[in-house]
N, C-alpha and C positions, 0 to 999 in steps of 0.2 A: 575424543574428549568432546563432550556435550558443548563448553565454554567455546569452543572454537568454530559450534556451528550457529552460535547467537548471531543475529542481525546486525549490522552496522550500516549506517545510511552513509551513501555515496554524493558529494556533491560535484558540480562542475568547477572551472576556475573562476565563475563568477558567483562561487557560492549559494548555486541552486541546487535543491534536491533533484536528483536524476535516477538514484537506482538503490537497491539496498545490495549487500554484497555478506559474506560469512565475516567472522572475526578471522579465522585463520586466513583468508585471503587478503584482507584488509592488513593484516598484520604484515604478508607477504610483501605487499605493493608499497606499503610504507618503508620496509627493510632496503626493497629494490631502490626505491628513490622514485617511483613509477605514482606516488601518493604522499601526503602529508595528512598527520591526525590532527583532530581539533582538540584541543584542552578548553575546559571550559572550567578555569579558576579564579574562584573569586568573582563571577559574574563577567569577567571579560573572555572571551573568545579570542584564542590565540593557534595558528597554524603551525606546528612543529614537525621539521623533518627528524627522521630514525634516532641520528645522533642526541637530540634533544628529548625526544619522547621518551626514549630507553632509560635516561637520567631521573625520568619524573618519579617522586615518590608514590606510592599507593597508598591511596586514602582507603577508608574502612567502606564507604560507600562503592569504590570501583572493583569492577570484574577484575580478576589479573589471573597470568600466567606462570608458570614456572618453568624458566630458561637455566642452561648451564651456569650462567654466570649471575643468577637473580631471579627476581620477581619483575615482571614487566604488566604495566598497565594496558586493559585493551582497549581501545579507542571504540565510542560510540558514533563518531562521525569520523570521515577521512574527506580531502579532498583530491581530485582526480585532476590534474593540471593539463592532461592533454585534451579533456572533454571540454568542448565550447561552448557546444548549441543546447538548448533543451531538448531532448529527445521526446517524442510523442509516441503513446501506445496507444492500443486498445485494449480496453478490460478484457478479461477472460471469459469464456462464456462459461458462465455457471451462476447460480444464486447471487453471490456478490456481485459480478461483473453487470448482472440486469440489473440490481440495485444502483448501481453508479450510474448506468447508461439512462434511466428512467428518474435518476435523484431519488428514488426509492417512493416516489410517488404512485399511487395504484391506478393503473391503466383503466379503470372502469369507475372510480368514484372522485380519481383527481384529488383525493386525501394524501396527504405526507403520511406515510405508515412505514418506519423503521424496521417494524416487527415482521412486516410482510413477506412475500414468497415469490417463485417465479410460477407463473401460469402460463400453461399452453394453450393459445387461442383455439387451436383445433387441437381436440385433444390426441394423445399420441394413439391410444387405442383405436381413434376414429381415422388414422394414417398420418396425423400430424407431426412434421418434422421437427426434431429438436435442434431448431435453428434460430439466429438471433431476429428473424422475421416472423416466427410463430411464438414469440414469448414475451410477456410483460410482466411488469411488478403488479403483484396482487394484493389488497388485503387480505389476510388471513379468512376472514369470514365470508368475503365475496367468495375467494377462492373453492371454499368449502360448500358455498349453495352452488358454485356454477359446476362443481365437480367434474364430472365426466362428459359434458356437454359443451356444446358449440354457444357462443355468447348470445346468439338468437333464441337457441334452444332454453338457456337458463332464463331469458329477459333481461339480459344486459348489455350496454352499449360499448363497445369499445371508443375510448376519446382521441385515441390517434394509432395511426397504422404503426407495429414495430417494424424498427430498422435495423442494420448494421452501426453498431457505435462508432462515433468519431473519434479521430485518434486525438488522445487528451495530452496535455502536457505530464511528463512522468510524475513529478511533485503530486497532481491530484490522485494519482493514482497508490501513492505510498501513506499510509495510514498513520498516525500518532498512535505511540505505544507509552502505557504508564510506566514500564520498567526501563524507558529509555526518554527521559524529561530531556537531554541534551538536543534530540530531534525538533522538539517544540520552536526552537529558534529559525528552523529553516523550512516547515512544513505549512501549508495552506490548511485553514481551519473550514471546516465546511459540514453539512449533513450528514457526511459520510465518516467525520472524523471519530477514531475511538477514543477516548480519553478516561 
């Protein structure tokens, strides 16, 4: 079922966002007692064990799933008490990850450009590797102008040398979603936030 693949925010016992999981895994964790679901009823946040969660009424705005003895509300946020520290992660090596590492600031102009893209400093056609140390965030028009040339050949100057990204707190790598307003209570806002 598609509903069971929906994303659920995972918090540690200090209620810090540390990961996402599927609704299916979240329900299993809650049922086993390794997690509690967070209910946002009327503005107050309550952590509920499975015995209480299973009795919650399903509201019109809630996702739900049919089970043999009725219908159960699917959680948007769970707390895993066994997780104590805030894990750190490196962004994935892709366009989005390069944007996170470079804070969506063009490596040639220094302008904040959320519409930018990943540019290979030494073009791949000239033997440049597809690695963190050869890519920067670039404004689309700059990337088009540079095309298949090195910065020097294109008359551009790289403002900073690209490097491997630092490991970031997990909450920075999890983005807000319009369809998950309950996540807003736990996620850090920033230039990469999707609202």
